[in-house]
Structure formats: structure tokens, C-alpha cells
Steps between C-alpha positions, in 0.01 A plus 500: 500500500353791688481502878163439657471857623338380821586741779428423863507794739495424870468794738478549874477828681707494820465870576666464838775266384855583407589546135680165496416255777757245381794740519373643828479149646861426405617828654304424818646149521858626498419826683749688289596512135541134398796406287452504122373170372185294449267424790202266511198399706367157401211281622751264662723775639281810545758701697696728269840356420772525232387302196754217478628367171267202538182492710212258553149609593141388503257640244366849558593865456868586522587861577837626379692821570792600279736753661758661281825667601573864423283806538301501179160404364432233242300195395546126536346211306451157657484226237369163617516174305383152594689233306291222352442199723311176447143575403555874441374663182744738326430868562376700203438828684680735737322657798603859572425678826608826653433732792607847616487621141431864587764656275651796681616649172146504356289646778486842660645562843146553635383156378817334630458665841136386517600142412759500780244625753227262384679202344323254272638148511422319179622256242430483132555192289483386140575175319654497154616235256861395550585589140351849540703547819821396329433700182433817700804476727756369253385609155318820607175405331207720612251356747234715664461278806872490575543870431228564757667271751834679498537826693725802528707551812770724644843339462832531682586806291174670605379476140163364393532175304284210389527140609450416130779727375701320231767769464636438850431125498221499759260311273738209450525448876150351494602210274488152651770365268820402679702664222395845624822687571542738795600787274243425230716459187186416303361845569821660375573293189151390401544631148799268445330182628365277226155348510656157551703626797189649654315172459777311680518759778125541543434219746137537603367276775647166394472259789283730715160424650441854630652844440434826681653848520436735792605865463548730798640852541713599798542859626830659595380551857467131591659323204245224556289330233227264615341217307298184554512155350215248510622172346218330310635148544750312717850443372827681442509865391790709372486866607712769331517862613600768250568845649477741206715759679766277656850580371855404593797735531538492120136613460408161350189310600552258784398136445150398591449343843373142507305303756346151503163435661347158561126494570359191668137389516 
């Protein structure tokens, strides 16, 4: 089943605004470099605060700032799932959104300097079939919409890389399946996995009423990636943050960070 190919492009032109109002707001709140972690501003609690493991809020736009540790650039993916509740219809699509996708490794220094002086704050979003999403990220099947969604960014090693790179395991980080491993063994031993094993491992959106991925790039200067979440319905949401450049002392990927969000009417 091919994705719908429907692309929604929302643009505003805050010529006098900072390049990232969310990250600037967090910095202003704490007046100095805030500690690495996840910060949120919700309709119920608009003041910026550390995003607790479990939060409750009214419906509306939720602004999130992810601050990494270490002086390097990178990218982070926020995956959001709403488990099925009474009356919910099972999700058959995945919504993908991103912002700040100016890839520093793909533009000239003149263009990058202009963008910093006159920032454009925008989001781009697409919606694809759940099977297409899974096939692209686990089985590497081509998909024009998803290929256009992913971007190139400067990593911790100052090298240009793609968020959809399969060789380094980045692509697998976008899977919703709980069997996704921190060090991406599927990316390394894919040739030795049987079709049956892949079928067992390829959990799509079983038991989910809504699924969304938000991709954001963070620069080395601030180490801050901003994103927004607008829950479509009340209920419980599971949020999972995957930092594509986060590594431990053994240079292995660190586990994804998890948060629970309850949205009330």
C-alpha cells in the first residue's frame, strides 16, 4: 500500500524572532544553561519545567525542549503512541512532522548565515500507511515520501549523516516496535534474519489509536532540539525520545527516554 503522498507545509515568517523560540524560552527561564534533560510547557502548566515521567494536562499544544549533554550536534526523534481505549479506532497511519531541517552539511555557508540572521520557523508534515512506515524503517523498502521526510545532519563526529542511514542504525531508531534494540542488531545482522523472524519482530501499531514521529535537529552551540505535540484526543500517550547521536562510554547507543502523558478533556 502506497502512502497518500499528501504533504502539508505550514510556514510563518518571524523575521525578528530568534531561530528557536522554544529553546530560547527554556534558556531564559533558567537564566543560564539548563541541565540536560527534557523540558515542557503544557496548557495546564505553561511555565517551563522538567518533563516528569508522568504528566497530566488539558488539551492543546505542548511545547517540548530536548537538551542533550556533551558538546556536539545531532538529531532526536520523538515517537508518540496512544494506546487503544474504549471507542478508539485502531491506527492505520503514522503522522510524521519535523522542524529545523536546514541541513548544515547540504547548504553553503552564505545560505546558512542568511538563515541564522533571518530565521524561518516552520513545520512540515506527512502521513503514511503504518505498513509503509514499518517496511521503510525495518526492511529498507524504498518510499519517496519517507525519503523526503528524512534529512542529513552534522553528527557528534562532525560528519554529515542521514537520519535514515541503515549502515549506522539510525533508520531503525524510528521503529515503534518495543523490540527495537539500543544498538540496532537488526541493522547489523539483517541478512541473517529469516522472513519469519522479521514478521515476529515487526510489530506495527497493534493496540494503538494514534502514532506520530517528530524529528528535530540540535546544533552543537545550544544542544537543544525543540518540538511540539498536539494530542488529537484525550487519553494516555506514551512518548519515547531517540537521540541518534547519544552514546555511552562504550560508544553504544543509549536507551530511549520514555515519558507518559495523560490528556484530559
